[in-house]
C-alpha positions in Angstrom: 39.9 178.5 -9.7 42.0 181.7 -8.1 39.8 184.2 -10.4 36.6 182.5 -8.2 37.7 184.0 -4.8 37.0 187.2 -3.5 37.8 189.7 -3.4 39.2 189.1 -7.0 43.3 189.3 -6.0 44.8 186.9 -8.8 48.7 187.0 -10.1 49.8 184.8 -13.0 53.6 183.3 -12.0 55.8 182.7 -14.8 58.0 180.4 -13.1 61.1 178.8 -14.6 59.6 175.5 -14.8 57.8 177.4 -18.2 54.2 177.1 -16.6 52.0 179.7 -15.2 50.5 179.4 -11.8 47.3 181.9 -11.4 47.5 182.5 -7.3 45.1 184.1 -5.5 46.4 186.5 -2.8 45.9 188.9 -0.1 48.9 190.6 2.0 48.4 191.0 5.1 46.4 193.6 7.1 48.7 193.3 10.2 51.6 193.6 9.9 52.5 191.0 12.5 51.1 188.5 10.6 53.0 186.1 7.8 51.3 184.7 4.9 49.4 181.1 4.4 50.1 179.2 1.6 46.9 176.9 0.9 47.7 174.1 -1.2 44.7 172.4 -2.7 44.2 168.6 -3.9 42.1 166.8 -6.0 39.9 167.6 -8.0 40.0 171.1 -7.0 41.5 174.6 -7.3 42.1 177.6 -5.1 38.3 177.9 -4.8 38.6 175.1 -2.6 39.8 177.3 0.0 37.0 179.4 -0.2 35.9 178.8 3.4 39.2 179.6 4.5 40.3 182.3 2.8 38.0 184.9 4.2 38.2 184.3 7.6 41.3 184.1 7.9 42.2 187.3 5.6 39.4 188.7 8.6 42.6 188.2 11.1 45.4 190.0 9.2 46.8 187.1 7.8 48.4 187.2 4.3 46.6 184.4 1.9 48.8 182.6 -1.1 46.4 180.1 -2.8 47.5 178.9 -6.2 46.0 176.7 -8.7 48.4 173.9 -8.7 49.8 173.1 -12.3 47.1 171.1 -14.2 44.4 173.3 -12.3 42.2 176.1 -12.7 43.8 178.7 -14.5 47.2 177.6 -14.2 48.6 175.4 -17.0 47.6 172.0 -17.9 50.4 170.4 -19.5 49.2 166.9 -20.9 52.9 165.0 -20.2 52.7 163.3 -16.6 56.7 163.7 -16.7 55.7 167.5 -15.8 53.6 166.7 -12.7 56.7 165.4 -10.5 56.0 166.7 -6.7 59.4 168.6 -6.3 59.1 170.5 -10.0 55.1 171.6 -8.2 57.1 172.0 -5.1 59.9 174.3 -6.9 57.2 176.1 -8.6 55.4 176.9 -5.8 58.2 178.6 -4.0 59.0 181.0 -6.9 55.1 182.0 -6.8 55.8 182.0 -2.8 58.7 184.6 -3.7 56.6 186.8 -6.1 53.9 187.5 -3.4 55.4 187.7 -0.6 59.3 188.1 -1.3 62.8 186.0 -1.6 63.4 184.5 1.8 59.7 185.3 3.5 58.3 182.3 5.6 54.7 181.3 5.6 52.7 178.9 7.5 51.4 176.1 5.2 48.0 174.2 4.4 47.9 171.1 2.4 44.6 169.0 1.8 44.8 165.6 -0.2 47.6 166.1 -2.9 47.9 169.2 -1.5 49.6 167.5 1.9 51.2 165.4 -0.6 53.1 169.0 -2.4 53.3 170.4 1.1 55.5 167.5 2.0 58.3 168.1 -0.6 58.0 171.7 0.4 58.8 170.8 3.7 62.0 168.4 2.3 63.3 170.3 0.1 62.4 174.2 1.2 62.1 173.6 4.9 63.8 177.1 5.2 60.3 178.9 4.0 58.1 177.7 6.5 56.7 178.4 9.7 54.8 175.5 10.5 52.8 172.5 8.5 49.6 171.6 8.8 48.1 168.2 6.9 44.4 168.1 6.1 43.1 164.8 5.4 46.3 163.1 4.0 49.4 163.0 6.8 52.9 163.7 6.0 53.8 161.8 2.7 57.7 160.3 3.0 57.9 159.1 -0.8 59.3 156.2 -2.0 58.5 153.3 -3.6 54.7 153.3 -4.3 53.5 149.6 -5.0 49.6 150.2 -5.9 48.4 147.2 -6.1 50.8 145.9 -2.8 48.5 149.1 -1.7 45.3 147.5 -2.5 46.0 144.2 -1.4 47.0 145.8 2.4 43.6 148.1 2.6 41.5 145.6 1.2 42.9 142.8 3.8 42.9 146.0 6.8 39.0 147.5 6.0 37.5 144.4 4.1 37.9 147.0 0.4 40.5 148.2 -1.0 41.4 151.7 -1.0 43.1 153.2 -3.9 41.1 151.1 -6.8 40.3 154.3 -8.5 44.2 154.8 -9.0 44.1 152.3 -11.4 41.1 153.8 -13.6 42.8 156.9 -13.4 46.1 155.5 -15.3 44.5 154.7 -17.8 44.6 156.5 -21.1 41.2 157.7 -21.5 40.1 158.0 -18.2 40.2 161.9 -18.9 37.6 161.5 -21.8 35.1 159.4 -19.7 35.0 161.5 -16.9 34.4 164.7 -19.4 31.9 163.1 -21.1 29.9 162.1 -17.6 31.2 165.2 -15.4 27.7 165.3 -13.6 27.9 161.3 -12.6 31.7 161.7 -11.6 30.8 165.1 -9.0 27.9 163.3 -7.7 30.6 160.3 -6.7 33.1 162.6 -5.1 30.7 164.7 -3.3 28.4 162.2 -2.0 25.6 162.9 0.8 27.0 159.8 2.6 30.6 159.1 2.2 30.2 155.7 2.7 29.7 155.3 -1.1 33.6 155.5 -1.3 33.2 152.0 0.0 31.6 150.9 -2.8 32.1 152.8 -6.3 35.9 154.5 -5.4 38.3 152.1 -3.2 37.5 148.9 -4.9 39.5 148.3 -7.7 36.9 148.0 -11.1 34.1 150.3 -9.1 34.6 154.0 -10.8 34.5 152.9 -13.9 31.5 151.3 -14.5 29.6 154.0 -12.0 30.7 157.3 -14.1 30.5 155.2 -17.4 26.8 154.4 -16.6 26.3 158.2 -16.0 25.1 156.9 -12.6 23.7 159.8 -10.7 23.0 160.3 -6.6 22.5 162.6 -3.8 25.1 165.2 -3.1 27.0 166.5 0.1 24.2 169.4 1.5 27.5 171.0 2.6 28.2 172.2 -1.0 25.4 174.4 -2.6 24.5 174.1 -6.4 26.2 177.5 -7.4 29.5 176.3 -5.3 28.7 172.8 -7.8 28.4 175.1 -11.1 31.5 176.8 -10.3 33.4 173.6 -9.7 32.2 172.3 -13.1 33.2 175.3 -15.0 36.2 174.5 -13.7 36.5 171.3 -15.0 34.9 171.9 -17.9 36.4 170.1 -20.7 36.9 173.5 -22.8 38.9 174.8 -19.5 40.9 171.3 -20.1 38.2 168.9 -18.2 40.3 166.6 -15.9 43.0 164.7 -17.7 45.4 167.0 -16.7 44.5 166.4 -12.8 44.9 162.9 -13.2 48.9 163.0 -13.9 50.1 163.3 -10.2 48.6 159.9 -9.8 49.8 158.9 -13.1 53.3 160.4 -12.1 53.3 158.8 -8.7 52.3 155.1 -10.2 54.6 155.2 -12.9 57.7 156.0 -11.0 58.0 159.8 -12.1 59.1 160.8 -8.6 61.7 158.5 -8.0 64.6 160.2 -9.2 64.0 163.2 -6.9 64.4 161.2 -3.8 68.1 160.9 -3.4 68.0 164.6 -3.8 66.3 165.1 -0.1 69.0 166.2 2.5 69.0 163.6 5.3 68.3 166.6 8.2 64.9 167.3 5.8 63.7 163.9 6.6 62.1 165.1 9.7 61.1 168.6 11.1 61.7 170.3 14.4 59.0 173.2 13.0 55.6 172.8 14.5 53.3 170.3 12.8 49.7 169.0 12.6 47.3 166.9 11.1 43.5 167.3 11.1 42.0 164.2 9.9 38.2 163.2 8.8 36.8 160.5 11.1 34.3 160.2 8.3 37.0 159.5 5.7 36.4 156.1 4.0 39.5 155.5 2.1 41.9 157.5 4.8 43.4 155.0 7.0 43.8 157.6 10.0 45.9 156.2 12.1 48.5 155.5 9.3 48.2 159.4 8.4 49.5 160.0 12.5 51.7 157.5 12.4 53.5 158.8 8.6 53.0 162.3 10.5 54.7 161.8 13.5 57.9 159.9 12.1 58.2 163.0 10.4 57.2 165.4 12.9 57.9 164.0 16.3 55.9 166.5 18.3 53.2 166.9 15.7 49.8 167.6 17.4 46.9 165.7 16.0 43.3 166.7 15.9 39.9 164.7 14.5 37.1 166.3 12.8 33.3 164.1 12.4 33.5 164.6 8.9 34.7 163.2 5.7 36.9 163.9 3.5 36.3 167.4 2.3 36.6 168.6 6.2 37.5 171.9 5.2 33.9 172.1 3.4 31.5 170.2 5.6 33.0 171.8 8.8 34.7 174.8 8.0 34.2 176.5 10.8 35.7 173.4 13.4 38.9 173.2 10.6 39.4 177.3 11.0 39.2 177.5 14.4 41.9 174.8 15.2 44.2 175.7 12.1 42.9 179.1 14.5 44.5 177.7 17.3 47.6 176.3 16.1 49.0 179.2 14.0 48.2 182.2 17.1 50.3 178.8 19.2 52.9 179.2 16.3 53.8 182.8 16.3 53.7 182.7 20.1 56.8 180.2 19.5 59.0 182.5 17.3 58.5 185.7 19.9 60.0 183.4 22.5 
């Protein structure tokens, strides 16, 4: 959560949605550097950017890293209808206004669901950005989402369905099941061997049995025990558990984002702003060429970079990811000077 990041600078922003967004922030130490907006995914918080924030703050950039809705110290409503991506994007712009000032422009970075939120930020608030960086998940165009069709397609392409866990996450008691077996779920999310997702996350009907049996397994070596302890603290049932965060999946599967799609201005369905996709070559559930294609359809000049890592590439290979973002941001800033 935002309060776990150091130095401890946390702002609580009450948005017009009625929800509070806790946000870690640091002002730029170089007046010529903009703010970077970091948008995390599932199941994370602003703490997920712990390997990026010190690096970029030391280079003079400002930092805005909110706990998005349902996470960390931010509000945790239980109604999936509160988790539409446009509404969350609108609230994050209010956070940017509070930290960086109205009409400020930021460098946007998203990972996983953060990439989906960044996609909506790009389509509804393009005037507030200098560039977009999508990690793991590429640009998401939205539109109708048929979970069964996606699972059938990925099973044909990969030999296993990729989003079977989404069906589990949409079951009413999924949050309670996970909260009751938090260690098992954490082991599965951050495994020593990411290939485990091919058998226990992607396939339909595979995740719930793993968790309910309280199955344990070796964890990823790039996350320390202290970091795992903080992760478990963030998602402890006393802090709201996992149910609120599952609502991102529920809102999408239940078509709750659909009413906002016609509101996207035609000129915002593509962009000429600098854009980059950074993919993890060992990510078992992301079809990297498809993510390339979606991002290129949005930004025809988008840069594509690959990292030899799994889904959590910014944690597994932080130096490499930071170096890629370093180069990209410098190019963006040079282009604004021309």
